[in-house]
C-alpha positions as a printed Julia matrix, in Angstrom:
79×3 Matrix{Float64}:
 -152.17  -31.65  127.96
 -155.09  -32.09  126.11
 -157.56  -34.6   125.35
 -157.57  -36.11  121.76
 -159.55  -38.43  120.24
 -159.31  -38.74  115.99
 -162.62  -41.29  114.93
 -162.93  -42.95  111.08
 -166.41  -44.41  109.84
 -164.15  -47.44  110.4
 -161.97  -47.06  114.05
 -160.98  -45.35  116.78
 -157.76  -44.22  115.5
 -156.03  -42.67  118.53
 -157.44  -41.67  121.77
 -154.81  -40.05  124.76
 -153.37  -37.38  125.95
 -151.41  -35.45  123.6
 -149.43  -31.31  123.62
 -150.4   -30.54  120.33
 -152.24  -31.04  117.48
 -152.06  -29.79  113.87
 -154.81  -30.4   111.41
 -155.52  -28.93  107.79
 -158.25  -27.1   107.91
 -160.17  -25.47  105.2
 -158.78  -22.17  105.48
 -155.37  -23.83  106.01
 -153.36  -25.27  108.51
 -153.21  -24.02  112.34
 -152.5   -25.66  116.03
 -154.13  -26.42  118.82
 -152.32  -26.04  121.51
 -153.71  -26.56  125.44
 -156.22  -23.94  126.63
 -157.32  -23.0   123.1
 -160.66  -21.12  122.07
 -163.47  -23.45  121.27
 -163.57  -23.68  117.89
 -165.33  -25.78  115.16
 -163.61  -26.63  111.57
 -163.63  -28.22  109.24
 -160.87  -30.01  107.42
 -159.48  -31.34  103.88
 -156.45  -33.18  102.46
 -153.84  -33.45  104.58
 -152.01  -34.01  107.03
 -152.76  -34.41  111.43
 -150.22  -34.63  113.5
 -149.52  -34.87  117.42
 -147.46  -35.26  120.17
 -148.1   -38.01  122.46
 -146.01  -39.72  124.71
 -145.45  -41.86  122.18
 -143.33  -38.58  120.44
 -144.11  -37.07  117.21
 -147.24  -39.05  115.16
 -149.08  -38.16  112.51
 -152.05  -39.66  109.94
 -152.75  -38.58  106.49
 -156.67  -37.49  106.51
 -159.02  -36.87  102.89
 -160.84  -35.02  104.83
 -163.15  -33.8   108.26
 -164.09  -32.03  110.97
 -162.64  -31.3   114.41
 -163.74  -29.47  117.78
 -161.9   -27.84  120.54
 -164.07  -27.04  124.1
 -162.41  -27.6   127.21
 -159.28  -28.63  125.99
 -161.42  -31.73  124.85
 -160.2   -32.18  120.94
 -162.19  -33.74  118.52
 -161.28  -35.31  114.98
 -164.06  -37.08  112.98
 -161.96  -38.03  109.38
 -162.04  -39.81  106.43
 -158.31  -41.35  106.03
């Protein structure tokens, strides 16, 4: 499982364990799975989706950043 934390300037949008995360990178959409290589990427306007115990969730974002390291995914976005 991945530990996902999505934050905006106003609040913590989501914090919990997920199976996968899809983000709108500036070079195109990409998916993050367990044991993904470390990465830092900027995000553009689009949809962040993630599969948690509550099912598939999605969030419209205006842009931001994502970092992945040791199965921890941190997403900082403007919603």
